[in-house]
Each structure stands twice: as C-alpha cells, then as structure tokens.
TORZA-823758 format. One record per residue: residue number from 1; residue in one letter; x, y, z of N, C-alpha, C, O in turn. Coordinates in steps of 0.02 Angstrom, whole numbers, plus 50000, padded with zeros to 5 digits. Example, Ala and Ser with C-alpha at 12.3 -4.5 7.8 and 13.67 -1.06 7.14 Angstrom:
 gulo dovo   n_u   n_v   n_w  ca_u  ca_v  ca_w   c_u   c_v   c_w   o_u   o_v   o_w
    1    a 50660 49716 50390 50615 49775 50390 50660 49835 50390 50712 49834 50423
    2    s 50642 49888 50354 50684 49947 50357 50645 50002 50394 50670 50057 50402
//
This chain:
 gulo dovo   n_u   n_v   n_w  ca_u  ca_v  ca_w   c_u   c_v   c_w   o_u   o_v   o_w
    1    m 50042 49942 50000 50000 50000 50000 50045 50062 50000 50094 50065 50037
    2    i 50027 50110 49959 50066 50171 49954 50046 50221 50008 50089 50254 50037
    3    g 49982 50227 50021 49958 50274 50070 49884 50267 50080 49852 50223 50051
    4    a 49856 50311 50120 49784 50309 50134 49757 50380 50136 49793 50427 50152
    5    v 49694 50385 50120 49660 50449 50123 49599 50440 50168 49557 50396 50154
    6    d 49593 50479 50220 49536 50475 50265 49480 50517 50236 49485 50578 50232
    7    i 49426 50484 50214 49370 50520 50183 49310 50523 50229 49254 50539 50208
    8    s 49322 50508 50293 49266 50509 50340 49265 50574 50379 49315 50610 50383
    9    s 49208 50588 50407 49202 50644 50453 49167 50618 50515 49155 50558 50520
   10    e 49153 50660 50563 49122 50636 50624 49052 50608 50612 49032 50560 50645
   11    d 49016 50636 50564 48947 50616 50553 48940 50564 50498 48907 50513 50508
   12    e 48970 50576 50441 48962 50532 50384 49019 50544 50334 49062 50587 50344
   13    f 49020 50504 50281 49070 50514 50230 49060 50580 50194 49003 50602 50183
   14    n 49114 50611 50178 49112 50673 50139 49105 50654 50065 49152 50628 50036
   15    n 49047 50666 50035 49033 50645 49966 49082 50673 49915 49100 50639 49867
   16    d 49104 50735 49925 49152 50764 49878 49218 50726 49879 49247 50712 49827
   17    l 49241 50709 49939 49304 50672 49945 49297 50601 49918 49343 50574 49887
   18    v 49239 50570 49929 49227 50503 49902 49232 50504 49826 49263 50460 49796
   19    a 49202 50554 49795 49204 50560 49722 49275 50571 49697 49295 50541 49648
   20    i 49312 50613 49731 49381 50627 49711 49424 50565 49716 49463 50549 49671
   21    v 49418 50529 49772 49457 50468 49782 49438 50415 49729 49482 50381 49703
   22    f 49374 50409 49714 49352 50361 49663 49382 50378 49596 49408 50334 49561
   23    l 49379 50442 49576 49407 50463 49511 49482 50454 49509 49510 50435 49458
   24    l 49514 50469 49564 49587 50460 49568 49606 50386 49560 49654 50369 49526
   25    a 49568 50343 49593 49581 50271 49587 49573 50247 49515 49614 50208 49490
   26    r 49520 50270 49482 49509 50252 49411 49566 50277 49367 49588 50241 49323
   27    y 49588 50338 49379 49644 50367 49341 49707 50326 49350 49742 50311 49301
   28    i 49723 50308 49411 49783 50268 49425 49777 50200 49392 49825 50175 49363
   29    e 49718 50169 49397 49708 50103 49367 49718 50105 49292 49751 50062 49263
   30    r 49689 50155 49259 49696 50161 49186 49769 50173 49166 49793 50142 49118
   31    n 49803 50216 49202 49874 50229 49186 49916 50167 49196 49963 50154 49158
   32    y 49901 50129 49248 49939 50068 49261 49927 50017 49205 49975 49985 49182
   33    q 49865 50010 49182 49850 49964 49127 49887 49984 49064 49914 49942 49029
   34    e 49888 50049 49049 49925 50072 48990 49999 50060 48997 50033 50040 48949
   35    f 50026 50071 49057 50097 50058 49070 50112 49984 49060 50162 49968 49028
   36    e 50070 49940 49086 50080 49868 49078 50077 49848 49005 50117 49806 48983
   37    m 50030 49876 48967 50025 49860 48896 50088 49880 48859 50113 49841 48818
   38    e 50114 49938 48873 50175 49961 48840 50235 49919 48860 50278 49904 48819
   39    r 50237 49899 48923 50292 49857 48947 50291 49790 48911 50344 49765 48891
   40    i 50233 49761 48901 50228 49697 48866 50246 49706 48792 50281 49665 48763
   41    k 50221 49760 48761 50234 49772 48690 50309 49777 48675 50332 49753 48624
   42    r 50347 49808 48720 50419 49818 48709 50457 49752 48707 50513 49750 48682
   43    k 50428 49699 48733 50462 49634 48734 50457 49596 48668 50489 49544 48660
   44    f 50417 49622 48621 50407 49587 48558 50455 49613 48504 50463 49674 48495
   45    d 50487 49565 48469 50530 49583 48413 50487 49592 48351 50428 49574 48351
   46    e 50517 49620 48299 50481 49628 48236 50458 49561 48208 50403 49555 48180
   47    i 50500 49510 48216 50483 49444 48190 50424 49414 48228 50382 49379 48199
   48    d 50420 49428 48293 50364 49404 48333 50298 49433 48308 50248 49399 48303
   49    i 50300 49497 48291 50240 49530 48265 50220 49501 48198 50160 49490 48185
   50    k 50269 49488 48154 50254 49457 48089 50221 49389 48099 50171 49373 48066
   51    i 50248 49349 48144 50221 49283 48157 50150 49289 48185 50106 49250 48166
   52    l 50139 49336 48230 50073 49347 48258 50023 49365 48203 49967 49338 48201
   53    k 50043 49410 48158 49998 49431 48104 49981 49373 48058 49923 49364 48039
   54    l 50031 49334 48040 50019 49277 47996 49976 49224 48030 49934 49192 47998
   55    t 49987 49215 48094 49946 49168 48132 49874 49192 48134 49827 49152 48127
   56    a 49865 49257 48144 49797 49285 48146 49762 49277 48078 49701 49273 48075
   57    e 49801 49275 48025 49772 49265 47958 49753 49192 47946 49724 49176 47895
   58    g 49770 49149 47994 49752 49078 47988 49805 49034 47960 49792 48975 47945
   59    k 49865 49060 47951 49919 49020 47923 49946 48971 47975 49950 48988 48035
   60    i 49964 48911 47953 49995 48862 47997 50070 48874 47999 50097 48911 47958
   61    d 50103 48841 48046 50175 48853 48056 50217 48842 47993 50262 48881 47979
   62    k 50201 48790 47955 50239 48776 47894 50232 48834 47844 50282 48854 47813
   63    e 50172 48860 47836 50161 48916 47790 50197 48979 47814 50225 49016 47774
   64    i 50195 48990 47879 50230 49048 47907 50305 49043 47894 50337 49091 47874
   65    a 50332 48984 47906 50404 48973 47896 50423 48987 47823 50474 49019 47810
   66    k 50382 48964 47777 50396 48975 47706 50389 49049 47688 50430 49076 47650
   67    t 50338 49081 47715 50325 49152 47699 50381 49198 47721 50401 49243 47685
   68    i 50407 49186 47781 50460 49231 47806 50529 49200 47804 50577 49227 47832
   69    n 50534 49144 47769 50599 49112 47756 50637 49096 47821 50694 49116 47831
   70    m 50603 49060 47865 50633 49037 47927 50621 48962 47934 50577 48934 47900
   71    s 50659 48931 47976 50647 48859 47988 50585 48850 48031 50565 48894 48068
   72    l 50556 48792 48025 50497 48775 48064 50512 48777 48139 50470 48799 48179
   73    s 50571 48755 48158 50589 48755 48230 50595 48827 48256 50578 48841 48314
   74    n 50619 48874 48214 50622 48944 48235 50552 48973 48244 50540 49011 48291
   75    i 50506 48955 48200 50437 48978 48206 50407 48953 48272 50375 48990 48308
   76    k 50418 48889 48286 50392 48860 48348 50423 48893 48409 50388 48905 48459
   77    y 50487 48908 48406 50520 48943 48461 50487 49011 48473 50470 49028 48530
   78    h 50478 49049 48420 50448 49115 48426 50376 49112 48451 50354 49154 48490
   79    k 50339 49062 48428 50270 49055 48451 50267 49038 48526 50225 49064 48562
   80    r 50313 48995 48549 50316 48981 48621 50332 49044 48660 50303 49057 48713
   81    k 50378 49084 48634 50397 49147 48665 50336 49194 48668 50323 49225 48719
   82    i 50300 49199 48613 50241 49243 48609 50188 49220 48659 50161 49261 48695
   83    f 50175 49155 48661 50125 49129 48708 50145 49145 48780 50103 49164 48821
   84    k 50209 49137 48795 50233 49150 48863 50226 49225 48880 50203 49242 48934
   85    l 50246 49269 48833 50242 49341 48846 50169 49363 48857 50156 49407 48897
   86    l 50123 49332 48820 50053 49351 48825 50016 49312 48880 49959 49328 48896
   87    g 50049 49261 48907 50018 49221 48959 49960 49180 48933 49909 49172 48967
   88    t 49967 49155 48872 49914 49115 48841 49938 49045 48827 49998 49031 48828
   89    k 49890 49000 48813 49907 48930 48800 49883 48906 48733 49901 48851 48711
   90    n 49842 48946 48699 49818 48925 48633 49815 48984 48585 49819 49042 48606
   91    v 49809 48969 48522 49812 49020 48469 49754 49070 48476 49764 49130 48468
   92    k 49695 49045 48490 49637 49089 48496 49648 49143 48549 49637 49202 48537
   93    d 49669 49122 48609 49681 49170 48663 49739 49216 48646 49738 49275 48663
   94    c 49789 49189 48613 49847 49228 48594 49827 49284 48546 49848 49342 48556
   95    i 49788 49268 48496 49767 49319 48447 49722 49370 48481 49727 49430 48467
   96    y 49677 49347 48524 49632 49392 48560 49672 49443 48601 49660 49503 48597
   97    k 49720 49418 48640 49759 49461 48683 49804 49508 48643 49813 49566 48660
   98    a 49833 49482 48589 49876 49523 48546 49836 49579 48514 49861 49635 48507
   99    t 49775 49564 48495 49731 49615 48466 49714 49667 48518 49714 49727 48504
  100    k 49698 49645 48578 49681 49690 48633 49739 49737 48650 49729 49794 48669
  101    l 49800 49711 48645 49860 49751 48659 49881 49793 48599 49930 49830 48602
  102    d 49844 49787 48545 49858 49825 48483 49926 49806 48452 49961 49848 48424
  103    l 49943 49742 48459 50005 49716 48428 49993 49699 48355 50038 49703 48314
  104    i 49931 49680 48340 49914 49661 48271 49850 49697 48251 49826 49688 48195
//
C-alpha cells in the first residue's frame, strides 16, 4: 500500500472526497494498465509481430516458415515465446490478447 486517504468525518462520509478518491483510483488504474500494455509490447521483436499477424490470418506454422523464410523450429520457438509473453496457452487466446494490446 502506498498510502491512505481518510474520507470520513464525524457524522458521515464526505461525498466530495469520496468522488475525488474514486476518480483518482480510476485514473491510477487506467494509467497502470496502459503502462503494463506498453511494457509487454516492448518485449516483442519485429519477427514476433510478423508471426502473430500471419497466425491471425490463419496460416499454419509451415506456411509461416515458408512466407518469412525461417525454419519451422524457429517459428515454433517464437510462438512459444509469444504465448509466454502474453500468458496464453492456445492460438485463439493469443490472437485475442495480441489484438487487445494492439500488437496486430
């Protein structure tokens, strides 16, 4: 915990302070989410983004390897890395999260 704000008075809660604290909490939450999104985005290489885009287009690993002139094992390595960075276990969730993060 960083700190606390006392929004009470002797009789009841001060409505103005409650509103300010609520808005402040929302502001902090939104900024933290944006910070986290940017932190995750920075971990992706250009090749990871290419693989994500091709995967989102429905291409299988063999097609991706041929398209970007890489070995199949390299594609699989990058996909494992992508899944780990996004915290996903399948292609559907991976594409959903990548889209939400505006990676693709």
